[in-house]
C-alpha positions as CSV (number, residue, x, y, z in Angstrom):
1,X,0.0,0.0,0.0
2,X,1.0,3.6,-0.3
3,X,0.3,6.9,1.5
4,X,-0.6,9.9,-0.7
5,X,1.4,12.1,1.8
6,X,4.5,9.9,1.1
7,X,4.3,9.2,-2.6
8,X,7.8,7.6,-2.9
9,X,7.3,5.1,-0.1
10,X,5.6,1.7,-0.2
11,X,4.5,-0.8,2.5
12,X,4.2,-4.4,1.6
13,X,2.6,-7.2,3.7
14,X,3.0,-10.8,2.6
15,X,0.9,-13.2,4.6
16,X,2.3,-16.7,5.1
17,X,0.7,-19.9,6.2
18,X,2.4,-22.7,7.9
19,X,5.7,-21.9,9.6
20,X,7.6,-23.3,12.5
21,X,7.3,-21.8,16.0
22,X,11.0,-22.8,16.6
23,X,12.2,-20.4,13.8
24,X,14.0,-17.4,15.2
25,X,14.1,-13.9,13.7
26,X,17.5,-14.6,12.0
27,X,16.2,-17.8,10.4
28,X,13.1,-16.1,9.1
29,X,15.2,-13.1,7.9
30,X,17.5,-15.3,5.8
31,X,14.5,-17.4,4.5
32,X,12.8,-14.3,3.0
33,X,15.8,-12.1,2.1
34,X,15.8,-12.9,-1.6
35,X,12.1,-12.4,-1.9
36,X,12.3,-9.1,0.0
37,X,15.1,-7.9,-2.3
38,X,13.1,-8.8,-5.4
39,X,10.0,-6.9,-4.1
40,X,12.2,-3.9,-3.2
41,X,13.9,-3.9,-6.7
42,X,10.5,-4.1,-8.5
43,X,9.2,-1.2,-6.4
44,X,12.3,0.8,-6.9
45,X,11.9,0.3,-10.6
46,X,8.3,1.8,-10.2
47,X,9.8,4.9,-8.5
48,X,9.6,4.1,-4.8
49,X,12.7,5.2,-2.9
50,X,11.7,3.6,0.5
51,X,10.1,0.2,0.9
52,X,9.0,-1.4,4.1
53,X,7.8,-5.0,4.1
54,X,6.5,-7.5,6.6
55,X,6.3,-11.2,6.1
56,X,3.6,-12.3,8.6
57,X,3.1,-16.0,9.6
58,X,-0.6,-15.9,10.5
59,X,-0.6,-19.4,12.1
60,X,2.4,-19.0,14.3
61,X,2.5,-16.8,17.4
62,X,5.4,-14.6,18.0
63,X,7.6,-16.2,20.7
64,X,7.9,-12.8,22.6
65,X,4.3,-11.6,22.1
66,X,2.0,-14.7,22.0
67,X,-1.0,-12.6,21.0
68,X,0.7,-11.4,17.8
69,X,1.7,-13.4,14.8
70,X,5.3,-14.2,14.0
71,X,6.8,-11.6,11.6
72,X,10.0,-10.7,9.9
73,X,10.5,-7.1,8.6
74,X,12.7,-5.4,6.1
75,X,13.3,-1.8,5.1
76,X,15.0,-0.7,1.9
77,X,16.0,2.9,1.0
78,X,17.3,3.6,-2.5
79,X,17.5,-0.1,-3.1
80,X,19.7,-0.9,-0.1
81,X,18.5,-2.8,3.0
82,X,18.5,-0.9,6.2
83,X,19.3,-3.2,9.1
């Protein structure tokens, strides 16, 4: 999605099913890194200079916040991942 007040920024949510509660943030980050880079590249080609994305495992609770789903997030600016 986009915000008209921030026309060069995009926010992507990719909902995932399945997953493993034993996966930690580093494992999830590595698992989706290529996909995140591809999304960021495509959006950069469309003119977005900042891209935030969340991969959300809807069936797996976050180990630190059991009422929330497990997520891994990425932020890219000008095509580079911000860690």
